[in-house]
C-alpha positions in Angstrom: 153.1 115.1 14.9 156.9 115.3 14.6 156.8 118.6 16.5 155.4 116.9 19.6 157.6 113.8 19.5 159.6 113.5 22.7 157.8 116.5 24.3 156.1 115.9 27.6 152.3 116.5 27.5 150.1 116.1 30.5 146.5 116.9 29.4 146.5 115.9 25.8 147.9 113.3 23.4 150.2 114.3 20.6 147.4 113.6 18.2 145.0 115.9 20.0 147.7 118.7 20.0 148.2 118.3 16.3 144.4 118.4 15.6 143.8 121.7 17.5 147.1 123.7 17.2 146.5 125.1 13.7 142.8 125.7 14.1 141.3 129.2 14.4 139.3 129.9 17.5 136.7 131.8 15.4 136.9 129.3 12.4 134.1 127.5 10.7 134.1 123.7 10.9 131.8 120.8 10.2 129.9 119.5 13.3 132.1 116.5 13.8 135.3 118.6 13.9 133.6 121.2 16.1 132.6 118.5 18.6 136.1 117.1 18.6 137.7 120.6 19.1 135.3 121.4 22.0 136.2 118.1 23.6 139.9 118.8 23.4 139.3 122.3 24.8 137.5 120.7 27.8 140.4 118.4 28.4 142.7 121.5 28.3 140.5 123.3 30.8 140.5 120.3 33.2 144.2 120.0 33.0 145.2 123.6 32.8 146.8 123.8 36.3 149.1 120.8 35.8 149.5 121.2 32.1 152.7 122.0 30.3 153.4 125.6 29.1 152.4 124.5 25.6 149.0 123.1 26.8 148.4 126.3 28.9 149.1 128.3 25.8 146.7 126.3 23.7 144.0 126.7 26.5 144.5 130.5 26.6 144.1 130.6 22.8 140.9 128.5 22.7 139.2 129.1 26.1 136.7 131.5 24.5 136.5 129.8 21.1 133.3 130.1 19.2 133.5 127.9 16.2 131.1 128.6 13.3 129.0 125.9 11.6 130.1 124.5 8.2 127.5 122.9 6.0 129.5 120.9 3.6 127.1 118.1 2.8 124.0 118.3 0.7 120.7 118.3 2.6 118.2 115.8 1.2 115.2 117.0 3.1 113.9 120.3 4.4 115.2 121.2 7.8 115.9 124.2 10.0 119.2 125.5 11.3 119.2 127.8 14.3 122.8 128.5 15.2 124.4 130.9 17.7 127.4 132.2 15.6 128.5 132.1 12.0 127.4 129.6 9.3 129.1 128.8 6.0 127.3 126.9 3.3 129.4 125.0 0.8 126.8 122.5 -0.3 123.1 122.4 -1.2 120.9 123.3 1.7 117.1 123.2 1.7 115.2 124.7 4.6 115.2 127.7 6.9 118.4 129.1 8.4 118.8 131.4 11.3 122.2 132.5 12.7 123.2 135.2 15.2 126.3 136.1 13.2 127.1 135.9 9.5 125.8 133.5 6.9 128.1 132.9 4.0 126.8 131.0 1.0 130.0 130.0 -0.8 130.4 129.8 -4.5 129.8 126.0 -4.4 126.8 126.5 -2.1 123.1 127.0 -2.6 120.2 127.7 -0.2 116.6 127.0 -1.1 114.8 128.6 1.8 114.8 131.6 4.0 117.9 133.1 5.7 118.0 135.3 8.8 121.2 136.7 10.3 123.1 139.8 11.1 125.0 139.6 7.8 124.5 137.5 4.7 127.2 137.2 2.1 126.2 135.4 -1.0 128.8 134.0 -3.5 126.6 131.1 -4.6 122.9 130.7 -5.2 119.9 131.6 -2.9 116.2 131.1 -3.6 114.2 132.6 -0.7 113.8 135.5 1.6 116.8 137.1 3.2 116.6 139.2 6.4 119.8 140.7 7.7 119.9 143.2 10.5 123.2 144.7 9.3 123.9 144.0 5.7 123.5 141.8 2.6 126.4 141.4 0.1 125.9 139.7 -3.3 129.3 138.9 -4.9 130.1 138.7 -8.6 128.9 135.4 -10.0 126.2 134.9 -7.3 122.6 134.3 -8.2 119.8 135.5 -5.8 116.1 135.3 -6.2 113.8 136.5 -3.5 112.9 139.2 -1.0 115.6 141.0 0.9 115.2 143.2 4.0 118.4 144.7 5.4 119.9 148.0 6.6 122.7 147.9 4.0 122.8 146.2 0.6 125.7 145.8 -1.8 125.7 144.0 -5.1 128.9 143.5 -7.2 129.0 143.9 -10.9 128.3 140.5 -12.5 126.0 139.3 -9.7 122.4 138.5 -10.4 119.5 139.6 -8.2 115.9 139.2 -9.0 113.3 140.3 -6.4 112.6 143.1 -4.1 114.8 144.8 -1.6 113.6 146.8 1.4 116.1 148.9 3.2 115.1 148.9 6.8 117.2 150.1 9.8 115.3 147.8 12.2 111.9 146.5 13.2 108.9 148.7 12.5 107.5 148.0 16.0 110.3 148.0 18.6 108.1 145.9 21.0 107.7 143.1 18.4 110.1 140.3 19.3 109.0 138.0 16.5 111.3 137.0 13.8 110.8 139.0 10.6 110.3 135.6 8.9 107.6 134.5 11.3 104.5 133.1 9.8 102.2 135.9 8.6 104.9 138.5 8.6 105.5 140.0 5.2 108.8 141.3 4.2 
């Protein structure tokens, strides 16, 4: 906060400037941090006409921000995540996960359940079906068991995959809008 000491700010406090300045507009953050950042961006939007050059610069950097979701706490019960954007799993997650962007299962993460996204990058452990419209990558040291359906599949040396992989460039029936993981739909 020393950088902001003595500088005149109109829309934000020094603490708010310090919290948002070093963040990435496309970064992945836990839900509490995401909520806080969106609140600060809204304050910048409301004060953009009267704000300082620094606040206007921050607003221009973050006005189209789309923060990804970070799951960094273990889930104790089954639940579903439906998220518009990217998801990063650094803890143990149990349930169904759908994302419009990329799902990354970090080396410290594990997913017990189905994943559906554009891309899935596994560095940790997955037990369940994976459907990725673009690609699935399994990194060295990762452990995946289950069915995979994707257009592109890459597995590094030293990764473990047990299951079946179907290379598909899209849905078999273009008129079918159901999720590939919908009940009764086999992979």
